[in-house]
C-alpha positions in Angstrom: 20.5 49.2 74.6 20.9 51.7 71.8 23.5 49.6 70.0 20.9 46.9 69.7 18.6 49.2 67.8 21.5 50.3 65.5 22.4 46.7 64.8 18.7 45.9 64.0 18.5 48.9 61.6 21.8 47.8 60.0 20.5 44.3 59.6 17.4 45.5 57.7 19.5 47.9 55.5 22.0 45.1 54.7 19.1 42.7 53.8 17.6 45.3 51.4 21.0 46.2 50.0 21.6 42.6 49.0 18.7 42.9 46.6 19.9 46.1 44.9 22.3 44.8 42.3 20.5 41.5 42.0 17.1 43.0 41.2 18.3 44.5 37.9 20.1 41.3 37.0 17.3 38.9 37.4 14.2 41.0 36.6 13.1 38.4 34.1 14.1 35.3 36.1 11.2 32.9 36.8 12.7 31.1 39.8 12.0 32.2 43.3 14.8 34.1 45.1 14.4 32.3 48.4 17.8 33.3 50.0 17.0 37.0 49.3 13.4 36.5 50.7 14.8 35.0 53.9 17.5 37.7 54.3 15.0 40.6 53.9 12.4 39.0 56.3 15.2 38.4 58.9 16.3 42.0 58.5 12.8 43.2 59.2 12.5 40.9 62.2 15.9 42.1 63.5 14.8 45.7 63.4 11.5 44.8 65.1 13.4 42.8 67.8 15.6 45.8 68.5 12.6 48.1 68.9 11.0 45.4 71.2 14.2 45.4 73.3 14.0 49.2 73.8 10.2 49.3 74.4 8.5 49.0 77.8 6.9 45.6 78.6 3.4 44.9 77.2 0.9 46.6 79.4 -1.5 43.6 79.9 0.9 40.7 79.9 2.3 38.9 82.9 5.6 40.4 84.2 8.9 38.9 83.2 10.1 37.1 80.1 9.1 33.8 78.6 11.8 31.1 78.2 12.4 29.8 74.7 12.4 26.3 76.0 8.8 26.7 77.2 7.8 27.9 73.8 9.6 25.1 72.0 8.0 22.5 74.3 4.5 24.1 73.7 4.0 25.1 77.3 4.0 28.8 76.6 1.4 28.9 73.8 -1.9 30.9 74.4 -4.0 33.7 73.1 -2.2 37.0 73.7 -3.1 40.1 75.7 -2.3 42.8 73.1 -4.5 45.8 72.2 -7.0 45.5 69.3 -5.0 47.7 67.0 -1.8 45.6 67.6 -3.5 42.3 66.8 -5.8 43.4 64.0 -3.9 46.4 62.4 -0.2 46.1 63.1 0.1 42.3 62.6 -1.8 42.4 59.3 0.5 45.2 58.1 3.6 43.1 59.1 2.1 40.1 57.3 1.6 42.2 54.2 5.3 43.0 54.3 6.3 39.4 54.6 3.9 38.3 51.9 4.8 41.0 49.3 8.5 40.5 50.0 8.2 36.9 49.0 6.0 37.8 46.0 8.5 40.4 44.7 11.1 37.6 45.0 9.2 35.5 42.5 7.4 33.2 44.9 3.9 32.1 44.0 0.9 33.0 46.2 0.9 29.7 48.2 4.6 29.8 48.8 4.4 33.5 49.8 1.7 32.5 52.3 4.1 29.9 53.7 6.9 32.5 54.0 4.5 34.8 55.9 3.6 31.9 58.2 7.2 31.1 58.8 8.1 34.7 59.5 5.2 34.9 62.0 6.3 31.8 63.8 9.9 33.0 64.0 8.8 36.3 65.5 6.6 34.5 68.1 9.5 32.4 69.2 11.9 35.4 69.4 9.4 37.7 71.1 10.7 37.2 74.7 8.2 39.2 76.7 5.1 37.1 75.5 3.9 33.6 74.9 3.6 32.3 71.4 0.2 33.7 70.3 -2.3 31.5 68.6 -4.1 34.4 67.1 -1.0 36.1 65.8 0.1 32.9 64.0 -3.3 33.0 62.1 -4.0 36.7 61.7 -0.5 37.8 60.5 -0.1 35.5 57.5 -3.8 35.3 56.5 -4.4 39.0 56.7 -1.0 39.6 55.0 -1.9 37.3 52.1 -5.4 38.9 51.7 -4.1 42.4 51.5 -0.8 41.6 49.8 -2.1 39.6 46.9 -4.8 42.1 46.2 -2.2 44.9 46.1 0.1 42.8 43.9 -2.6 42.0 41.4 -3.9 45.6 41.2 -0.3 46.9 40.7 0.3 44.4 37.9 -2.9 45.3 36.2 -1.9 49.0 36.2 1.5 48.1 34.8 -0.2 46.4 31.8 -2.0 49.7 30.9 -0.5 52.2 28.6 2.4 53.8 30.4 1.8 57.1 32.3 3.4 58.8 35.3 0.2 58.6 37.3 -0.3 54.8 36.7 3.3 54.1 37.4 3.3 56.0 40.7 0.1 54.3 41.9 1.4 50.9 40.9 4.5 51.6 42.9 2.6 52.8 46.0 0.4 49.6 45.9 3.4 47.3 45.6 6.6 49.1 46.8 8.7 46.0 47.2 8.9 45.6 43.4 11.3 48.7 43.5 13.6 46.6 45.6 13.3 43.2 44.0 11.4 43.6 40.8 7.9 42.4 40.0 6.9 38.7 40.0 6.5 36.9 36.7 3.4 38.1 34.7 1.6 35.9 32.2 0.2 39.1 30.6 -3.4 38.0 31.2 -5.2 41.3 31.2 -7.9 40.6 33.7 -11.4 42.0 34.2 -11.4 44.9 36.7 -14.6 46.2 38.3 -14.0 49.4 40.3 -16.2 51.9 42.1 -15.2 55.3 43.6 -18.2 57.1 45.1 -18.9 60.1 47.2 -21.9 59.2 49.4 -24.3 61.2 51.5 -27.3 60.1 53.6 -28.7 59.6 57.0 -29.7 57.0 59.5 -33.3 56.8 60.6 -33.8 59.0 63.7 -30.1 59.9 63.4 -27.7 62.4 62.0 -26.7 63.0 58.3 -23.6 61.4 57.1 -21.0 62.0 54.4 -18.3 59.7 53.2 -16.5 57.8 50.4 -16.7 54.3 49.0 -13.9 52.6 47.1 -14.0 49.0 45.8 -12.1 47.0 43.3 -12.5 43.4 42.1 -10.0 41.9 39.7 -10.6 38.5 37.9 -7.6 37.4 36.0 -8.5 34.5 33.8 -7.8 34.2 30.0 -11.1 34.7 28.3 -13.1 35.7 31.4 -16.5 36.9 30.3 -15.6 36.5 26.6 -17.1 34.0 24.0 -16.0 30.5 24.4 -16.5 27.2 26.2 -14.5 25.1 28.7 -13.2 25.1 32.2 -9.9 26.2 33.7 -8.2 25.8 37.1 -5.5 28.0 38.6 -3.5 28.6 41.8 -2.3 32.1 41.0 -4.4 34.6 42.9 -6.8 34.9 40.0 -9.5 36.7 42.0 -8.7 39.6 44.4 -10.8 42.3 46.1 -10.2 45.5 48.0 -12.9 47.7 49.5 -13.0 50.8 51.8 -16.2 52.4 53.1 -15.9 55.4 55.4 -18.6 57.8 56.6 -18.7 60.5 59.3 -21.3 62.7 60.9 -21.2 65.8 63.2 -20.4 63.5 66.1 -17.4 62.0 64.4 -16.7 58.7 62.7 -20.0 56.9 61.9 -18.9 53.9 60.0 -15.5 52.5 58.7 -14.9 49.2 57.0 -11.9 47.9 55.1 -11.9 44.4 53.5 -9.4 42.5 51.4 -9.6 39.0 49.9 -7.7 36.8 47.5 -8.4 33.5 45.9 -5.7 30.8 46.3 -7.5 28.3 44.1 -9.9 29.1 41.4 -12.1 27.2 38.9 -13.7 29.0 36.0 -16.2 27.5 33.5 -18.0 29.2 30.7 -20.4 28.6 27.8 -20.7 32.0 26.0 -21.8 32.3 22.4 -20.2 34.6 19.9 -22.9 37.3 20.4 -22.2 37.3 24.1 -25.2 35.3 25.4 -24.6 32.4 27.8 -23.4 31.7 31.3 -20.3 31.3 33.3 -19.3 30.0 36.8 -16.5 31.2 39.0 -15.7 29.2 42.2 -12.8 30.1 44.5 -11.2 29.0 47.7 -9.1 31.6 49.5 -8.6 34.0 52.4 -9.9 37.3 53.5 -9.5 40.0 56.1 -11.8 42.7 57.4 -11.8 45.4 60.0 -14.6 47.7 60.9 -15.7 50.3 63.4 -19.2 51.7 63.9 -21.0 54.1 66.2 -24.4 52.8 67.4 -26.9 54.9 69.4 -25.1 54.4 72.7 -21.8 53.0 74.1 -18.2 53.3 72.8 -17.1 53.0 69.2 -17.8 49.4 68.2 -14.9 47.4 66.7 -14.8 44.0 64.9 -12.0 42.4 62.8 -11.7 38.9 61.4 -9.7 36.7 59.1 -11.5 34.2 56.9 -9.8 30.8 56.6 -10.8 28.8 54.8 -13.3 30.7 52.7 -15.2 29.6 49.6 -17.3 31.6 47.1 -19.3 30.9 44.0 -20.5 33.3 41.4 -23.0 32.3 38.6 -23.7 34.7 35.8 -26.3 34.7 33.0 -26.0 37.0 30.0 -28.8 37.5 27.4 -28.4 40.6 25.3 -28.6 43.6 27.5 -29.8 41.5 30.5 -27.2 40.3 33.0 -28.0 38.4 36.2 -25.3 37.6 38.7 -25.7 35.5 41.9 -22.8 35.3 44.4 -22.4 33.5 47.7 -19.5 33.3 50.1 -19.0 31.2 53.2 -16.1 31.1 55.6 -14.8 30.1 59.0 -13.4 33.0 60.9 -11.0 34.0 63.7 -12.3 37.3 65.0 -11.6 39.9 67.6 -14.6 42.0 68.6 -15.8 44.3 71.4 -18.4 42.6 73.5 -21.6 44.4 72.5 -23.3 43.2 75.6 -20.6 44.3 78.0 -20.3 47.7 76.4 -23.9 48.2 77.4 -23.5 46.8 80.9 -19.9 46.3 81.9 -20.6 45.4 85.5 -22.8 42.5 84.6 -20.2 39.8 85.0 -17.4 39.3 87.6 -14.1 40.5 86.2 -12.4 37.2 87.0 -14.6 35.4 84.5 -13.3 37.6 81.6 -10.3 37.1 79.3 -7.3 39.4 79.7 -8.1 41.2 76.5 -11.6 41.9 77.7 -10.4 43.2 81.0 -7.7 45.4 79.6 -8.9 46.4 76.2 -12.6 45.7 76.0 -12.6 43.0 73.3 -12.5 39.2 73.1 -11.1 36.7 70.6 -13.4 34.1 69.1 -14.2 31.8 66.2 -17.2 32.3 64.0 -18.9 31.9 60.6 -19.3 34.5 57.8 -21.9 34.3 55.1 -22.5 36.7 52.2 -25.0 36.0 49.5 -25.8 38.6 46.9 -27.9 39.0 43.7 -27.6 41.7 41.0 -29.8 42.2 37.9 -28.7 44.6 35.3 -30.4 45.8 32.1 -28.3 48.2 30.0 -27.2 51.0 32.2 -29.7 50.2 35.0 -29.0 47.7 37.8 -30.7 46.4 41.0 -28.9 44.7 43.8 -29.8 42.8 47.0 -27.1 41.6 49.4 -26.8 40.4 52.9 -23.9 39.7 55.3 -24.0 37.6 58.5 -21.0 37.4 60.8 -20.9 35.6 64.1 -18.3 35.4 66.9 -18.1 32.9 69.8 -15.6 33.6 72.4 -12.4 31.6 72.9 -11.5 31.8 76.6 -8.4 29.7 77.1 -5.6 29.4 77.3 -5.2 32.9 78.8 -1.7 34.5 78.8 -1.9 34.7 82.6 -1.4 31.1 83.9 -3.5 31.8 87.0 -6.5 33.1 85.0 -9.2 30.8 83.9 -11.9 32.8 82.2 -15.3 31.2 82.0 -17.7 33.9 80.6 -19.5 32.8 77.5 -19.5 35.8 75.1 -21.2 35.8 71.7 -21.6 38.5 69.1 -23.2 38.8 65.7 -23.3 41.6 63.1 -25.7 41.3 60.1 -26.9 43.6 57.4 -29.4 43.6 54.5 -28.9 46.0 51.7 -31.0 46.9 48.6 -29.6 49.2 46.0 -30.2 50.7 42.5 -27.8 52.4 40.2 -27.7 54.0 36.7 -24.7 54.6 34.6 -24.7 58.1 33.1 -23.5 58.7 29.5 -20.5 60.8 30.6 -17.0 59.5 31.6 -18.1 56.3 33.4 -20.2 58.4 35.9 -22.7 56.5 37.9 -25.5 57.5 40.3 -26.8 55.1 42.9 -29.1 54.8 45.9 -29.2 52.2 48.7 -31.2 51.3 51.8 -29.5 49.2 54.4 -30.7 47.6 57.6 -28.0 46.6 60.1 -28.4 44.6 63.3 -25.9 44.1 66.1 -26.4 41.6 68.9 -24.3 40.5 71.8 -24.6 38.3 74.8 -22.5 37.8 77.9 -23.8 35.3 80.3 -27.4 36.1 80.9 -27.1 39.7 79.6 -28.2 40.4 76.0 -28.0 43.6 74.1 -29.4 44.4 70.6 -29.2 47.5 68.3 -30.6 48.1 64.9 -30.1 50.8 62.4 -31.5 51.8 59.0 -29.4 53.9 56.7 -30.3 55.5 53.4 -27.5 56.7 51.1 -27.2 58.5 47.7 -23.9 58.3 45.8 -22.3 59.8 42.8 -19.0 58.5 41.4 -17.1 56.6 38.8 -17.8 53.0 37.8 -15.5 50.8 35.7 -16.7 47.5 34.4 
């Protein structure tokens, strides 16, 4: 079996080597390099296939291999039995590779999403120990596009800044495939970047103190965004992208962790802003997003939730009048989510095990569909700002088809996770420093059959960091 692994590694090396001489020759080319994209993705899949061949069978899947003819005839399609980290961390990372490979080969965002989808389908057909996975076909390309486009846009924004070793290194870390193939075409639109880097400290009510870090970026890349002028524009070029990381720990370990990424695939921008800066503008997007989070409540194991948003829409309306700025945002999306059953984590023996999905039996989580909503309001006057935001996420279990053909789960499992946050901040007159305070109320609820479990938590935080607007 070792020669198979060697051949897979050679396939990936050969695919990457193909791009070496070509990258320098066509750095300024506008046309997509589709042959090179296909070769590099197939090389990656070849290496992955070799590792699969050497690895033990998946722990929770039925024994034996799945015939290709059953996959092609749609008889071997189901939700899978993989662990949470495999489905909602490993597959998003693979999707990011597929997506950024296509982007570095000059493909536009929508075409790159198609490449990631095709790569995911190819892998599902070739992965002989498992059925074609419905959830992988959705999570891999959607999460890959959400993360990948955000990284590409941020890397290009850094490349447009005055040259420095630090900026060049960070831009490369964010988008390493450009070293292999070059960067995608850039229309030189500078973009408006909002960024926050904060050290946070605080405590939960009747709980332990917490320390952590918050990092968030939002890049809007439209000519004239927020500047004087009138008119409307439409684009399909990843014109709005976001990344955020929020991590806090206490003496007991990890208290809260959340990573989110989102990218607009279609954007409309309209403005009516006078020369002195007064006026309004409207930004409407349709796109994709990915989030993964963990949280420790009062009791039970570490809670976990991850979802992809597809399709997702958002609207932002801003009003500017001198030093006064008012911004209202709202987002709404359908989601495919994987989440631990909050009810079963509190009472695991409440339902017969035969009524649960394989992922719930083996790994403690269930797939489901849901809805995500996120309205927010911010009012700023000079260096001071007040913000109010809420998020609501729901998950309704998807039971069938199970990867085990003789299992027919029937348990109805639902979950929700919501939060309401109020905050205030003030920009200090030194080096973009900002001090802020926030109060957040979080509510987690789950049901499994007749069992219901609810937990609430109030958290107060103080933060000091850098703010770039």
